[in-house]
All heavy atoms as TSV, in Angstrom:
chain	resi	resn	atom	element	x	y	z
A	1	LYS	N	N	16.695	33.317	10.615
A	1	LYS	CA	C	15.724	33.914	11.534
A	1	LYS	C	C	16.357	35.120	12.216
A	1	LYS	O	O	17.507	35.086	12.632
A	1	LYS	CB	C	15.295	32.881	12.560
A	1	LYS	CG	C	14.228	33.392	13.477
A	1	LYS	CD	C	13.712	32.288	14.375
A	1	LYS	CE	C	12.659	32.880	15.259
A	1	LYS	NZ	N	12.024	31.940	16.091
A	2	LEU	N	N	15.565	36.178	12.349
A	2	LEU	CA	C	16.059	37.383	12.987
A	2	LEU	C	C	16.278	37.166	14.476
A	2	LEU	O	O	15.434	36.605	15.160
A	2	LEU	CB	C	15.066	38.529	12.805
A	2	LEU	CG	C	14.939	39.097	11.412
A	2	LEU	CD1	C	13.813	40.127	11.381
A	2	LEU	CD2	C	16.232	39.734	10.969
A	3	LYS	N	N	17.412	37.598	14.969
A	3	LYS	CA	C	17.712	37.528	16.400
A	3	LYS	C	C	17.303	38.803	17.110
A	3	LYS	O	O	17.012	38.798	18.291
A	3	LYS	CB	C	19.205	37.279	16.627
A	3	LYS	CG	C	19.681	35.973	16.101
A	3	LYS	CD	C	19.206	34.854	16.970
A	3	LYS	CE	C	19.787	33.547	16.473
A	3	LYS	NZ	N	19.405	32.435	17.277
A	4	GLY	N	N	17.331	39.917	16.390
A	4	GLY	CA	C	16.980	41.187	16.998
A	4	GLY	C	C	16.383	42.126	15.978
A	4	GLY	O	O	16.671	42.047	14.794
A	5	ILE	N	N	15.526	42.994	16.466
A	5	ILE	CA	C	14.904	44.015	15.624
A	5	ILE	C	C	14.927	45.314	16.417
A	5	ILE	O	O	14.630	45.315	17.615
A	5	ILE	CB	C	13.453	43.656	15.258
A	5	ILE	CG1	C	13.389	42.357	14.467
A	5	ILE	CG2	C	12.809	44.783	14.455
A	5	ILE	CD1	C	11.977	41.873	14.190
A	6	ALA	N	N	15.263	46.399	15.740
A	6	ALA	CA	C	15.263	47.714	16.385
A	6	ALA	C	C	14.432	48.689	15.567
A	6	ALA	O	O	14.359	48.583	14.345
A	6	ALA	CB	C	16.686	48.241	16.522
A	7	VAL	N	N	13.812	49.614	16.273
A	7	VAL	CA	C	13.088	50.706	15.634
A	7	VAL	C	C	13.551	52.004	16.279
A	7	VAL	O	O	14.006	52.018	17.421
A	7	VAL	CB	C	11.551	50.563	15.746
A	7	VAL	CG1	C	11.053	49.369	14.962
A	7	VAL	CG2	C	11.104	50.479	17.189
A	8	ARG	N	N	13.421	53.065	15.525
A	8	ARG	CA	C	13.888	54.367	16.009
A	8	ARG	C	C	12.839	55.425	15.676
A	8	ARG	O	O	12.255	55.418	14.607
A	8	ARG	CB	C	15.210	54.708	15.339
A	8	ARG	CG	C	15.825	56.004	15.798
A	8	ARG	CD	C	17.091	56.313	15.038
A	8	ARG	NE	N	18.127	55.346	15.263
A	8	ARG	CZ	C	19.077	55.455	16.186
A	8	ARG	NH1	N	19.101	56.498	16.972
A	8	ARG	NH2	N	19.994	54.533	16.318
A	9	THR	N	N	12.656	56.337	16.618
A	9	THR	CA	C	11.873	57.545	16.379
A	9	THR	C	C	12.837	58.721	16.481
A	9	THR	O	O	14.042	58.527	16.666
A	9	THR	CB	C	10.743	57.697	17.421
A	9	THR	OG1	O	11.323	57.938	18.706
A	9	THR	CG2	C	9.845	56.461	17.462
A	10	ASP	N	N	12.326	59.925	16.405
A	10	ASP	CA	C	13.186	61.091	16.556
A	10	ASP	C	C	13.847	61.122	17.939
A	10	ASP	O	O	14.942	61.641	18.092
A	10	ASP	CB	C	12.401	62.387	16.359
A	10	ASP	CG	C	12.000	62.606	14.912
A	10	ASP	OD1	O	12.633	62.006	14.017
A	10	ASP	OD2	O	11.052	63.371	14.686
A	11	LYS	N	N	13.186	60.562	18.938
A	11	LYS	CA	C	13.674	60.652	20.314
A	11	LYS	C	C	14.201	59.333	20.868
A	11	LYS	O	O	15.136	59.331	21.665
A	11	LYS	CB	C	12.552	61.179	21.215
A	11	LYS	CG	C	12.988	61.419	22.649
A	11	LYS	CD	C	11.951	62.194	23.406
A	11	LYS	CE	C	12.259	62.325	24.866
A	11	LYS	NZ	N	13.408	63.150	25.192
A	12	PHE	N	N	13.626	58.199	20.492
A	12	PHE	CA	C	13.950	56.923	21.128
A	12	PHE	C	C	14.450	55.882	20.136
A	12	PHE	O	O	14.106	55.912	18.956
A	12	PHE	CB	C	12.708	56.347	21.826
A	12	PHE	CG	C	12.225	57.167	22.979
A	12	PHE	CD1	C	11.163	58.038	22.827
A	12	PHE	CD2	C	12.841	57.076	24.215
A	12	PHE	CE1	C	10.713	58.802	23.890
A	12	PHE	CE2	C	12.401	57.834	25.288
A	12	PHE	CZ	C	11.333	58.700	25.121
A	13	ARG	N	N	15.234	54.928	20.667
A	13	ARG	CA	C	15.584	53.707	19.939
A	13	ARG	C	C	15.212	52.545	20.834
A	13	ARG	O	O	15.557	52.510	22.020
A	13	ARG	CB	C	17.069	53.627	19.601
A	13	ARG	CG	C	17.388	52.396	18.726
A	13	ARG	CD	C	18.824	52.399	18.258
A	13	ARG	NE	N	19.726	51.966	19.293
A	13	ARG	CZ	C	20.036	50.687	19.549
A	13	ARG	NH1	N	19.493	49.715	18.849
A	13	ARG	NH2	N	20.895	50.390	20.500
A	14	TYR	N	N	14.474	51.599	20.253
A	14	TYR	CA	C	14.026	50.415	20.979
A	14	TYR	C	C	14.487	49.184	20.211
A	14	TYR	O	O	14.366	49.135	18.982
A	14	TYR	CB	C	12.498	50.406	21.090
A	14	TYR	CG	C	11.938	49.135	21.658
A	14	TYR	CD1	C	11.963	48.897	23.028
A	14	TYR	CD2	C	11.398	48.157	20.835
A	14	TYR	CE1	C	11.466	47.712	23.555
A	14	TYR	CE2	C	10.903	46.977	21.351
A	14	TYR	CZ	C	10.940	46.762	22.709
A	14	TYR	OH	O	10.449	45.590	23.226
A	15	ALA	N	N	15.037	48.219	20.926
A	15	ALA	CA	C	15.469	46.968	20.297
A	15	ALA	C	C	15.026	45.802	21.161
A	15	ALA	O	O	15.011	45.884	22.392
A	15	ALA	CB	C	16.983	46.945	20.131
A	16	THR	N	N	14.666	44.724	20.494
A	16	THR	CA	C	14.299	43.501	21.194
A	16	THR	C	C	15.059	42.345	20.559
A	16	THR	O	O	15.299	42.338	19.349
A	16	THR	CB	C	12.764	43.270	21.157
A	16	THR	OG1	O	12.443	42.117	21.917
A	16	THR	CG2	C	12.239	43.131	19.759
A	17	PHE	N	N	15.454	41.384	21.381
A	17	PHE	CA	C	16.288	40.270	20.940
A	17	PHE	C	C	15.656	38.952	21.364
A	17	PHE	O	O	15.119	38.834	22.460
A	17	PHE	CB	C	17.694	40.373	21.545
A	17	PHE	CG	C	18.375	41.657	21.193
A	17	PHE	CD1	C	18.259	42.768	22.005
A	17	PHE	CD2	C	19.097	41.762	20.022
A	17	PHE	CE1	C	18.869	43.967	21.681
A	17	PHE	CE2	C	19.714	42.953	19.678
A	17	PHE	CZ	C	19.596	44.049	20.512
A	18	ALA	N	N	15.769	37.944	20.484
A	18	ALA	CA	C	15.213	36.618	20.750
A	18	ALA	C	C	16.303	35.694	21.258
A	18	ALA	O	O	17.481	36.019	21.232
A	18	ALA	CB	C	14.595	36.060	19.462
A	19	GLY	N	N	15.898	34.530	21.708
A	19	GLY	CA	C	16.862	33.521	22.126
A	19	GLY	C	C	17.193	33.596	23.598
A	19	GLY	O	O	16.642	34.400	24.344
A	20	GLU	N	N	18.125	32.762	24.004
A	20	GLU	CA	C	18.466	32.683	25.431
A	20	GLU	C	C	19.098	33.962	25.962
A	20	GLU	O	O	19.046	34.236	27.151
A	20	GLU	CB	C	19.382	31.495	25.702
A	20	GLU	CG	C	20.749	31.595	25.062
A	20	GLU	CD	C	21.593	30.359	25.306
A	20	GLU	OE1	O	21.123	29.255	24.986
A	20	GLU	OE2	O	22.705	30.524	25.829
A	21	ASP	N	N	19.693	34.750	25.086
A	21	ASP	CA	C	20.262	36.028	25.491
A	21	ASP	C	C	19.307	37.174	25.192
A	21	ASP	O	O	19.713	38.339	25.167
A	21	ASP	CB	C	21.590	36.279	24.760
A	21	ASP	CG	C	22.656	35.293	25.154
A	21	ASP	OD1	O	22.659	34.861	26.322
A	21	ASP	OD2	O	23.480	34.937	24.302
A	22	GLY	N	N	18.045	36.840	24.972
A	22	GLY	CA	C	17.058	37.828	24.578
A	22	GLY	C	C	16.808	38.888	25.630
A	22	GLY	O	O	17.239	38.787	26.770
A	23	GLY	N	N	16.121	39.893	25.227
A	23	GLY	CA	C	15.790	41.001	26.110
A	23	GLY	C	C	15.397	42.193	25.281
A	23	GLY	O	O	15.123	42.074	24.084
A	24	GLU	N	N	15.357	43.335	25.931
A	24	GLU	CA	C	14.999	44.538	25.204
A	24	GLU	C	C	15.788	45.727	25.741
A	24	GLU	O	O	16.242	45.717	26.889
A	24	GLU	CB	C	13.497	44.792	25.259
A	24	GLU	CG	C	12.933	44.880	26.642
A	24	GLU	CD	C	11.416	44.936	26.655
A	24	GLU	OE1	O	10.780	45.090	25.597
A	24	GLU	OE2	O	10.858	44.842	27.743
A	25	MET	N	N	15.930	46.697	24.865
A	25	MET	CA	C	16.634	47.921	25.225
A	25	MET	C	C	15.828	49.109	24.719
A	25	MET	O	O	15.252	49.051	23.636
A	25	MET	CB	C	18.018	47.963	24.575
A	25	MET	CG	C	18.939	46.858	25.005
A	25	MET	SD	S	20.618	46.989	24.320
A	25	MET	CE	C	20.303	47.056	22.566
A	26	LEU	N	N	15.795	50.149	25.521
A	26	LEU	CA	C	15.132	51.393	25.147
A	26	LEU	C	C	16.041	52.539	25.562
A	26	LEU	O	O	16.440	52.620	26.729
A	26	LEU	CB	C	13.775	51.523	25.847
A	26	LEU	CG	C	13.031	52.843	25.646
A	26	LEU	CD1	C	12.638	53.040	24.185
A	26	LEU	CD2	C	11.813	52.909	26.550
A	27	PHE	N	N	16.379	53.376	24.608
A	27	PHE	CA	C	17.257	54.505	24.890
A	27	PHE	C	C	16.609	55.806	24.446
A	27	PHE	O	O	16.005	55.870	23.378
A	27	PHE	CB	C	18.599	54.347	24.157
A	27	PHE	CG	C	19.358	53.141	24.592
A	27	PHE	CD1	C	19.403	52.020	23.788
A	27	PHE	CD2	C	20.017	53.115	25.805
A	27	PHE	CE1	C	20.103	50.889	24.177
A	27	PHE	CE2	C	20.722	51.998	26.218
A	27	PHE	CZ	C	20.771	50.880	25.401
A	28	ASP	N	N	16.758	56.833	25.273
A	28	ASP	CA	C	16.350	58.184	24.933
A	28	ASP	C	C	17.536	58.816	24.211
A	28	ASP	O	O	18.518	59.216	24.835
A	28	ASP	CB	C	15.995	58.962	26.200
A	28	ASP	CG	C	15.556	60.379	25.936
A	28	ASP	OD1	O	15.942	60.953	24.890
A	28	ASP	OD2	O	14.841	60.937	26.782
A	29	GLU	N	N	17.466	58.871	22.899
A	29	GLU	CA	C	18.590	59.334	22.088
A	29	GLU	C	C	18.885	60.825	22.283
A	29	GLU	O	O	20.011	61.257	22.048
A	29	GLU	CB	C	18.325	59.052	20.609
A	29	GLU	CG	C	18.208	57.582	20.279
A	29	GLU	CD	C	19.527	56.836	20.407
A	29	GLU	OE1	O	20.586	57.440	20.215
A	29	GLU	OE2	O	19.498	55.636	20.710
A	30	THR	N	N	17.904	61.592	22.724
A	30	THR	CA	C	18.118	63.018	22.963
A	30	THR	C	C	18.883	63.225	24.271
A	30	THR	O	O	19.875	63.945	24.312
A	30	THR	CB	C	16.771	63.770	23.018
A	30	THR	OG1	O	16.076	63.549	21.787
A	30	THR	CG2	C	16.968	65.253	23.225
A	31	ALA	N	N	18.420	62.602	25.340
A	31	ALA	CA	C	19.032	62.771	26.654
A	31	ALA	C	C	20.273	61.893	26.840
A	31	ALA	O	O	21.132	62.214	27.661
A	31	ALA	CB	C	18.011	62.450	27.747
A	32	ASP	N	N	20.361	60.803	26.089
A	32	ASP	CA	C	21.433	59.820	26.270
A	32	ASP	C	C	21.945	59.342	24.908
A	32	ASP	O	O	21.742	58.196	24.518
A	32	ASP	CB	C	20.886	58.644	27.097
A	32	ASP	CG	C	21.881	57.554	27.367
A	32	ASP	OD1	O	23.104	57.801	27.273
A	32	ASP	OD2	O	21.441	56.430	27.681
A	33	PRO	N	N	22.601	60.219	24.142
A	33	PRO	CA	C	23.006	59.861	22.781
A	33	PRO	C	C	24.035	58.733	22.711
A	33	PRO	O	O	24.180	58.100	21.668
A	33	PRO	CB	C	23.570	61.166	22.216
A	33	PRO	CG	C	23.954	61.971	23.406
A	33	PRO	CD	C	22.993	61.581	24.497
A	34	HIS	N	N	24.706	58.446	23.812
A	34	HIS	CA	C	25.696	57.358	23.828
A	34	HIS	C	C	25.107	56.047	24.360
A	34	HIS	O	O	25.835	55.077	24.569
A	34	HIS	CB	C	26.925	57.770	24.637
A	34	HIS	CG	C	27.609	58.965	24.066
A	34	HIS	ND1	N	28.280	58.936	22.860
A	34	HIS	CD2	C	27.698	60.238	24.513
A	34	HIS	CE1	C	28.761	60.129	22.599
A	34	HIS	NE2	N	28.415	60.947	23.577
A	35	GLU	N	N	23.797	56.040	24.583
A	35	GLU	CA	C	23.050	54.842	24.992
A	35	GLU	C	C	23.675	54.161	26.203
A	35	GLU	O	O	23.979	52.979	26.205
A	35	GLU	CB	C	22.926	53.873	23.820
A	35	GLU	CG	C	22.183	54.468	22.649
A	35	GLU	CD	C	21.996	53.523	21.487
A	35	GLU	OE1	O	22.649	52.467	21.438
A	35	GLU	OE2	O	21.185	53.848	20.608
A	36	GLN	N	N	23.802	54.915	27.277
A	36	GLN	CA	C	24.379	54.395	28.511
A	36	GLN	C	C	23.326	53.904	29.496
A	36	GLN	O	O	23.641	53.133	30.399
A	36	GLN	CB	C	25.231	55.478	29.192
A	36	GLN	CG	C	26.384	55.957	28.333
A	36	GLN	CD	C	27.388	54.865	28.060
A	36	GLN	OE1	O	27.901	54.240	28.989
A	36	GLN	NE2	N	27.653	54.596	26.796
A	37	ARG	N	N	22.082	54.339	29.351
A	37	ARG	CA	C	21.029	53.987	30.311
A	37	ARG	C	C	19.857	53.320	29.597
A	37	ARG	O	O	19.117	53.969	28.861
A	37	ARG	CB	C	20.550	55.246	31.035
A	37	ARG	CG	C	19.548	54.938	32.105
A	37	ARG	CD	C	19.349	56.115	33.046
A	37	ARG	NE	N	18.318	55.760	34.011
A	37	ARG	CZ	C	17.169	56.392	34.147
A	37	ARG	NH1	N	16.908	57.454	33.428
A	37	ARG	NH2	N	16.283	55.991	35.024
A	38	ASN	N	N	19.711	52.024	29.833
A	38	ASN	CA	C	18.613	51.259	29.252
A	38	ASN	C	C	17.342	51.548	30.057
A	38	ASN	O	O	17.263	51.245	31.247
A	38	ASN	CB	C	18.941	49.764	29.282
A	38	ASN	CG	C	17.886	48.922	28.607
A	38	ASN	OD1	O	16.864	49.416	28.160
A	38	ASN	ND2	N	18.139	47.641	28.546
A	39	LEU	N	N	16.347	52.108	29.393
A	39	LEU	CA	C	15.095	52.514	30.044
A	39	LEU	C	C	13.977	51.485	29.906
A	39	LEU	O	O	12.859	51.739	30.345
A	39	LEU	CB	C	14.627	53.843	29.438
A	39	LEU	CG	C	15.623	54.994	29.511
A	39	LEU	CD1	C	15.119	56.177	28.687
A	39	LEU	CD2	C	15.885	55.393	30.949
A	40	ALA	N	N	14.262	50.325	29.350
A	40	ALA	CA	C	13.211	49.339	29.058
A	40	ALA	C	C	12.444	48.897	30.302
A	40	ALA	O	O	11.244	48.645	30.219
A	40	ALA	CB	C	13.805	48.128	28.350
A	41	ALA	N	N	13.091	48.820	31.446
A	41	ALA	CA	C	12.420	48.367	32.667
A	41	ALA	C	C	11.900	49.527	33.516
A	41	ALA	O	O	11.277	49.293	34.555
A	41	ALA	CB	C	13.375	47.518	33.493
A	42	ASP	N	N	12.113	50.757	33.082
A	42	ASP	CA	C	11.690	51.926	33.847
A	42	ASP	C	C	10.201	52.166	33.640
A	42	ASP	O	O	9.757	52.404	32.509
A	42	ASP	CB	C	12.498	53.145	33.386
A	42	ASP	CG	C	12.261	54.369	34.230
A	42	ASP	OD1	O	11.147	54.542	34.769
A	42	ASP	OD2	O	13.198	55.182	34.338
A	43	PRO	N	N	9.397	52.103	34.711
A	43	PRO	CA	C	7.944	52.291	34.575
A	43	PRO	C	C	7.557	53.631	33.944
A	43	PRO	O	O	6.506	53.741	33.320
A	43	PRO	CB	C	7.424	52.209	36.012
A	43	PRO	CG	C	8.496	51.542	36.784
A	43	PRO	CD	C	9.789	51.827	36.092
A	44	ALA	N	N	8.396	54.634	34.078
A	44	ALA	CA	C	8.091	55.943	33.497
A	44	ALA	C	C	8.073	55.906	31.972
A	44	ALA	O	O	7.491	56.783	31.337
A	44	ALA	CB	C	9.112	56.981	33.984
A	45	PHE	N	N	8.684	54.873	31.391
A	45	PHE	CA	C	8.762	54.763	29.930
A	45	PHE	C	C	7.957	53.569	29.403
A	45	PHE	O	O	8.147	53.151	28.262
A	45	PHE	CB	C	10.230	54.657	29.491
A	45	PHE	CG	C	10.994	55.907	29.757
A	45	PHE	CD1	C	11.662	56.087	30.956
A	45	PHE	CD2	C	11.020	56.928	28.827
A	45	PHE	CE1	C	12.362	57.250	31.222
A	45	PHE	CE2	C	11.707	58.102	29.077
A	45	PHE	CZ	C	12.374	58.263	30.282
A	46	ALA	N	N	7.052	53.049	30.210
A	46	ALA	CA	C	6.273	51.866	29.825
A	46	ALA	C	C	5.439	52.110	28.566
A	46	ALA	O	O	5.349	51.234	27.703
A	46	ALA	CB	C	5.384	51.418	30.977
A	47	THR	N	N	4.847	53.278	28.443
A	47	THR	CA	C	4.021	53.569	27.268
A	47	THR	C	C	4.881	53.660	26.012
A	47	THR	O	O	4.520	53.113	24.966
A	47	THR	CB	C	3.225	54.869	27.473
A	47	THR	OG1	O	2.376	54.707	28.600
A	47	THR	CG2	C	2.382	55.196	26.252
A	48	VAL	N	N	6.023	54.315	26.114
A	48	VAL	CA	C	6.938	54.407	24.978
A	48	VAL	C	C	7.390	53.011	24.566
A	48	VAL	O	O	7.379	52.655	23.383
A	48	VAL	CB	C	8.172	55.284	25.318
A	48	VAL	CG1	C	9.206	55.214	24.219
A	48	VAL	CG2	C	7.753	56.714	25.587
A	49	ARG	N	N	7.792	52.193	25.558
A	49	ARG	CA	C	8.239	50.830	25.270
A	49	ARG	C	C	7.136	50.038	24.588
A	49	ARG	O	O	7.368	49.343	23.595
A	49	ARG	CB	C	8.684	50.122	26.545
A	49	ARG	CG	C	9.284	48.754	26.281
A	49	ARG	CD	C	9.687	48.047	27.551
A	49	ARG	NE	N	8.611	47.883	28.503
A	49	ARG	CZ	C	7.640	46.975	28.389
A	49	ARG	NH1	N	7.592	46.170	27.368
A	49	ARG	NH2	N	6.703	46.893	29.311
A	50	SER	N	N	5.935	50.146	25.083
A	50	SER	CA	C	4.798	49.428	24.510
A	50	SER	C	C	4.521	49.862	23.072
A	50	SER	O	O	4.306	49.022	22.185
A	50	SER	CB	C	3.563	49.646	25.379
A	50	SER	OG	O	2.441	49.024	24.822
A	51	ASP	N	N	4.531	51.163	22.834
A	51	ASP	CA	C	4.281	51.679	21.481
A	51	ASP	C	C	5.349	51.195	20.498
A	51	ASP	O	O	5.031	50.765	19.384
A	51	ASP	CB	C	4.245	53.201	21.485
A	51	ASP	CG	C	3.039	53.772	22.205
A	51	ASP	OD1	O	2.080	53.017	22.487
A	51	ASP	OD2	O	3.066	54.984	22.507
A	52	LEU	N	N	6.611	51.258	20.903
A	52	LEU	CA	C	7.686	50.843	20.006
A	52	LEU	C	C	7.727	49.322	19.848
A	52	LEU	O	O	8.045	48.820	18.772
A	52	LEU	CB	C	9.025	51.391	20.491
A	52	LEU	CG	C	9.114	52.921	20.465
A	52	LEU	CD1	C	10.455	53.392	20.991
A	52	LEU	CD2	C	8.850	53.472	19.080
A	53	SER	N	N	7.368	48.608	20.891
A	53	SER	CA	C	7.266	47.153	20.797
A	53	SER	C	C	6.208	46.753	19.772
A	53	SER	O	O	6.387	45.811	19.005
A	53	SER	CB	C	6.927	46.562	22.165
A	53	SER	OG	O	6.737	45.177	22.085
A	54	ARG	N	N	5.124	47.490	19.741
A	54	ARG	CA	C	4.057	47.239	18.763
A	54	ARG	C	C	4.586	47.452	17.333
A	54	ARG	O	O	4.283	46.671	16.428
A	54	ARG	CB	C	2.862	48.137	19.053
A	54	ARG	CG	C	1.627	47.775	18.281
A	54	ARG	CD	C	0.361	48.505	18.727
A	54	ARG	NE	N	0.506	49.719	19.502
A	54	ARG	CZ	C	0.419	49.798	20.837
A	54	ARG	NH1	N	0.209	48.714	21.545
A	54	ARG	NH2	N	0.537	50.963	21.456
A	55	LEU	N	N	5.415	48.475	17.136
A	55	LEU	CA	C	6.014	48.695	15.814
A	55	LEU	C	C	6.919	47.528	15.410
A	55	LEU	O	O	6.921	47.111	14.252
A	55	LEU	CB	C	6.827	49.991	15.804
A	55	LEU	CG	C	6.058	51.295	15.838
A	55	LEU	CD1	C	7.029	52.470	15.895
A	55	LEU	CD2	C	5.140	51.417	14.635
A	56	VAL	N	N	7.673	47.010	16.366
A	56	VAL	CA	C	8.524	45.846	16.091
A	56	VAL	C	C	7.672	44.664	15.670
A	56	VAL	O	O	7.986	43.969	14.697
A	56	VAL	CB	C	9.388	45.488	17.319
A	56	VAL	CG1	C	10.002	44.104	17.188
A	56	VAL	CG2	C	10.469	46.525	17.525
A	57	GLU	N	N	6.587	44.422	16.377
A	57	GLU	CA	C	5.717	43.285	16.043
A	57	GLU	C	C	5.073	43.461	14.676
A	57	GLU	O	O	4.927	42.489	13.927
A	57	GLU	CB	C	4.666	43.079	17.130
A	57	GLU	CG	C	5.255	42.585	18.434
A	57	GLU	CD	C	6.144	41.368	18.259
A	57	GLU	OE1	O	5.751	40.415	17.538
A	57	GLU	OE2	O	7.250	41.359	18.831
A	58	GLU	N	N	4.688	44.683	14.318
A	58	GLU	CA	C	4.137	44.944	12.992
A	58	GLU	C	C	5.179	44.668	11.911
A	58	GLU	O	O	4.870	44.058	10.884
A	58	GLU	CB	C	3.630	46.380	12.896
A	58	GLU	CG	C	2.388	46.651	13.704
A	58	GLU	CD	C	2.010	48.124	13.749
A	58	GLU	OE1	O	2.629	48.934	13.018
A	58	GLU	OE2	O	1.088	48.462	14.509
A	59	PHE	N	N	6.409	45.087	12.151
A	59	PHE	CA	C	7.494	44.827	11.207
A	59	PHE	C	C	7.745	43.325	11.075
A	59	PHE	O	O	7.844	42.796	9.971
A	59	PHE	CB	C	8.776	45.534	11.648
A	59	PHE	CG	C	9.964	45.188	10.799
A	59	PHE	CD1	C	10.135	45.795	9.563
A	59	PHE	CD2	C	10.877	44.251	11.221
A	59	PHE	CE1	C	11.223	45.468	8.767
A	59	PHE	CE2	C	11.970	43.913	10.428
A	59	PHE	CZ	C	12.143	44.519	9.196
A	60	ARG	N	N	7.808	42.648	12.208
A	60	ARG	CA	C	8.048	41.202	12.200
A	60	ARG	C	C	6.944	40.476	11.428
A	60	ARG	O	O	7.224	39.602	10.613
A	60	ARG	CB	C	8.144	40.673	13.632
A	60	ARG	CG	C	8.445	39.194	13.721
A	60	ARG	CD	C	8.596	38.715	15.139
A	60	ARG	NE	N	9.891	39.143	15.664
A	60	ARG	CZ	C	10.085	39.749	16.816
A	60	ARG	NH1	N	9.067	40.044	17.598
A	60	ARG	NH2	N	11.299	40.067	17.200
A	61	ALA	N	N	5.708	40.849	11.666
A	61	ALA	CA	C	4.586	40.198	10.990
A	61	ALA	C	C	4.623	40.438	9.477
A	61	ALA	O	O	4.232	39.571	8.707
A	61	ALA	CB	C	3.270	40.704	11.570
A	62	ALA	N	N	5.097	41.593	9.082
A	62	ALA	CA	C	5.126	41.947	7.653
A	62	ALA	C	C	6.315	41.335	6.918
A	62	ALA	O	O	6.260	41.177	5.697
A	62	ALA	CB	C	5.148	43.461	7.496
A	63	THR	N	N	7.382	40.995	7.631
A	63	THR	CA	C	8.599	40.575	6.948
A	63	THR	C	C	9.057	39.155	7.234
A	63	THR	O	O	9.777	38.584	6.429
A	63	THR	CB	C	9.769	41.518	7.279
A	63	THR	OG1	O	9.998	41.484	8.695
A	63	THR	CG2	C	9.493	42.925	6.831
A	64	VAL	N	N	8.707	38.605	8.368
A	64	VAL	CA	C	9.188	37.282	8.742
A	64	VAL	C	C	8.082	36.272	8.540
A	64	VAL	O	O	7.012	36.401	9.116
A	64	VAL	CB	C	9.685	37.270	10.210
A	64	VAL	CG1	C	10.156	35.876	10.598
A	64	VAL	CG2	C	10.779	38.284	10.385
A	65	LYS	N	N	8.360	35.290	7.722
A	65	LYS	CA	C	7.338	34.267	7.447
A	65	LYS	C	C	7.723	32.956	8.096
A	65	LYS	O	O	8.814	32.581	8.218
A	65	LYS	CB	C	7.204	34.077	5.947
A	65	LYS	CG	C	6.983	35.385	5.223
A	65	LYS	CD	C	5.560	35.552	4.843
A	65	LYS	CE	C	5.353	36.731	3.962
A	65	LYS	NZ	N	5.043	37.958	4.359
C-alpha cells in the first residue's frame, strides 16, 4: 500500500502521506527550490493545495485497487 503520493506542476510540488505520521506538504518550487517552507496550511495557497490534492486522488483511484 502506498504511504505517500506526490504530484508536481511547473511551479508547485504537493505530497500527501497516510498513516499515523501522515500529513501533507506543499512547496513553491520557484520561490523555494530547497523546499524549506511548507505551504500546505497557508490559507493563501488553499486553492493550489485543493487542486493538487484532487490530482493525487485521481492518481490513487486509477492505480490503487
